[in-house]
N, C-alpha and C positions, 0 to 999 in steps of 0.2 A: 503493499499499500505506499502510495506516495505521502510524502509529511507535507502540509501546508504550510507555508511561510507567509508573512506579511510584509509588504513594502509599500508604504503609505496606506491608502484606503484599498489596495488590490491584494487580492489573495493568490499566490503562486504556487506551483508545486515543483520539488526537486526530485530527481530520480534518485538519489542517495541516500535513503532513509534509514537503511539498517546497518547493523554493524560490519557485514561482510562489505558491503556497499562503499561504506567510509574506509574501510581498510584498504579496499582496491584504489580509492581516490589518493589516498596517503601514498600508497605504493607509487602510482603513477607521478605524483608530485615529486618523490624521491629520485625516481628515473628521470626525469625530465630536467631536474638540476644535477644530477650525478657529476657530470663534468667540473662544474663548479664547487660541488660539495668536496670533491677528490683535491681540487686545488686549494681550498681553504684548509682541509686536512694537512696537506704538505706544509702549509705556512706555518702551521704549530710548531713544527720541527726545523725551520729554516733558520739558522744560527743569527743571520742579519736582520729577522723580523721581531724576536724578541717576544714571541707569541707563545711560550711554552705551557702558560696556564690555560691556553685555548682548550686543550684536550679536556680539562677539568669543566668547562663551563656546560656543555651537553649534560652530562651527569648530574651536576648541580641544577640546572633548569629543570630537567626531567624528576629529579627529589622533589623541589619545590611545587612542580604540578601533583606529584602523586600525593606530597602532603595535603594538598586541597581536594583530595577524592571525596571526601564526605559533603563538602560545599559543593562541588562540581555535580555530584550526582544529584543533590537537590533542584539543580537548575532546569527548568524545562528546555527541552531542545525546541529551538526557534530558528531555523536556518534561515540566513538573508540573502537575499540576491546580490546585494553590494558586495559580498564575499566573493562572489563570482567575478565583480569587477576588478577587485583588488589581485585576484588570480591573474586576471587577464594582463592587467598592470605590471606585474612581477614577472610574467613571461616577456613583455615587451622590454622591459628594462633589463632583463637578461640578455636579450639579444643584442640590445644597443650596447651594453657592456662588453659583451663578447666581440662584437663587430669593431668597437672603437677602443678595445684592449683597455678598457677602465675597470680594473679588477674590483676595485671597491663598489662600484655601482652594480655589476654583476652579482657579487655576493649579497649585498644588502637587498637585492631583487628576491633572494629565496625567503628572506625573512618577511618581507612584504607578502608573498605569495603563501607563507604559512599563516599569517595573520588571516588572510582571505579563506584560506582553506578552513580554519576553526570557525569563522563566521558563518561561512557558507553551509556548514555541516551542523553546526550546534549552535551558533546565534552569537550576538554580540554581548550579551550578558557573561557567556563563557569567556570571551577575549577579555573582557574588564576584569574579571576574576583572575586571570592569567596574566595581567599585564606585567608584574613582577618577574616571574620567569622569562615572559617574552622579551622584556627589555634586558634581561640577564644575558640573553641570546648574543646581544650587539656585541658583548665583548670577546665573543670568539671570531669576531672581523678585524683585521688588521686597520687601523687608520689609513685613509687616504696617503700616498706616497708623500705628496707635498707637504701635507700637515706632518706626517711623521718626520720627515727629514729636517723641517723648520723647528719642531720640537725637541729632536734631538741635537741640534746645534746649539739651542738656546740653554738646553739642560747643560751641554758640555761646558759652555763658559760659565753658567752660574756656578757649576759644582767646581770648576778650577777656581774661581773667585773666592767661594767660600772655603775651599780647603787652604788657599794662600792665608786668608786673614786669619782661619783659626789656629794653623801650625806657626804664624807669627806671633799671634796671642799666648802661645805656649812657650813661647822663646825660642824657636827654631829660625834659621836663618832660609828664605825662601825667595825664588826669583821665579817669576812668572812669564811666560811668553806664550801669549794665546792660551792653550790647553796644555801646555807644557809646565810642570813645577819641578824646578832644579832645587835640590837640597845638597848637603854637604854629602857626597859620594854615591848619591843616587839620583835618578831621574823618573819624575811619575809622570806619565803621558795619559792623559784623561781622553781615552778613545771613546768611539760610539758607544760601546758596549758597556763603558763606565760611567757615561753621561748620567745614569739613572733612569732611563726610560724603562728598563726590563723591570726595575724594582718598583717603579711608578704604577706599571700596567698589572704587575702582580698584587700589589698592595692594594689598588683600586678594585681587583676582584675579590680579595679577601673582604674588604669593606662591604661590598655587596652581600656577602654571604653571612658575614657578621650582622648586617643589618636585618636580614630578612629572619634570623632566628634568635637574636638576642635585643634588638632594639625597637621601642615603641614609638609611634608618631612619626609623619612624615617630615616633619621640621627637624627631629634629631637624626634621622636618617640623612636627611640632605645635609645637615651641619657637618656629619662623620665623613660624609663623601667627598665634600669640599675639603676640608681638613687632611684627606688622605694624600693630597697634592703637597703641601708644605711638609708633611711629616716624612714623605718619601723623599723629598728633596733634602731634609735635614740629615735623614737615615743615610744618605750617599754621601754627604759631605764627611759625617762621622766615619765612614769607612774610608775615604781618602784619607782624611787625619790619620785614622789608625793605622792605615798602610804607611804613611810617611812616617810616622813615630817608629812602628816596628822596623822599617828600613833603616833607621839610624843606627838600629843595634844589629840588626841582621839583613844586609841588602838581599838576600835568597827569598826574604817574605816580600819582597814587592811584585814577584810574579810567580807563575805556576799554581799549585794547588794550594797553598797559603793564600793566595790572593783571591782565589775563587771562594775559599772559606770566608774569608771578611764580606764578598757579597751577600753571600747567604745568611751570615750572622746579621748584618744590615738590615735584610728585609725582614726577619724574625722580630728584630728589636723595633723596627718601625710598626711592625703589625701589633705588638704589644704596646707602643706608643700609642695607638688609636683605640685599643681597649682601655688604657688609663685615662686616656682624654673622655671617651664616654663615661667612664665611671665618676670622673670629675664633673664633668655636666651634668650627671644625673644628681648628684649630691648637692650642686648648686641649685639646680630647678628645686629639688626637694627642701632646700633651706629657704629658697625664696617663697614658695608656695606655704611653707609654715610660717612665714612673717606677713604673708599677703593672702589670706584665707578668701576664698571666693565667697 
């Protein structure tokens, strides 16, 4: 039996009412976008893209959706014809992205079609309930190249300057030329990999997960996401300073496994910093409500 849907004052019917038909449409969606999905999967392991967290985004979003299964089960199925329009829009955008070699445009087309698929099969109430996991999926797509390159360059310069200032404040002699920091006996080069873009993307993803499970209220969630940026930048600056200080005692610590270890430690420290910031903001908000009861 066809499932009626409403579009304005009209009643339409869609041919994919049952679970089998829904599964078929979902498989067709994946097949249609298979080349784009394979390309996106490969980008997660590209050393120059710094998207290692991408492989965790889909399982995380899927768990968020599964966590809402009881709420979703109570939402009546109200398929929308507008969802078919989004499916078509996504298909056209994907073809445009492939033809013009606009990688980001093609990959985002899949997310547009995915939203269209959910709306066409289940309705807009389901889309609204799934807005957080759907927005989380954006983090599996690498930013456009021109934005990525400009952001990386800006972070390189900023990290170099912060490292210089902090090392000099600690009493070390530092000469900076661009993104090169020269100290006694060692030279620190803040390359693209050391710019902090990797830790920034990873910490932002961590904040998205932390927000979903532990943070109440959209205002607090927005504040923590915004603060993830300066926290990641400061964490990277601390890594540069720690590398510089350690290099004064053992130059071998400037490169190799020790250098990588400093990077992972800085990410963990920055993530803990976000948690500490949340707890501090919670305490401030609780104290404010105590002094200003509604």
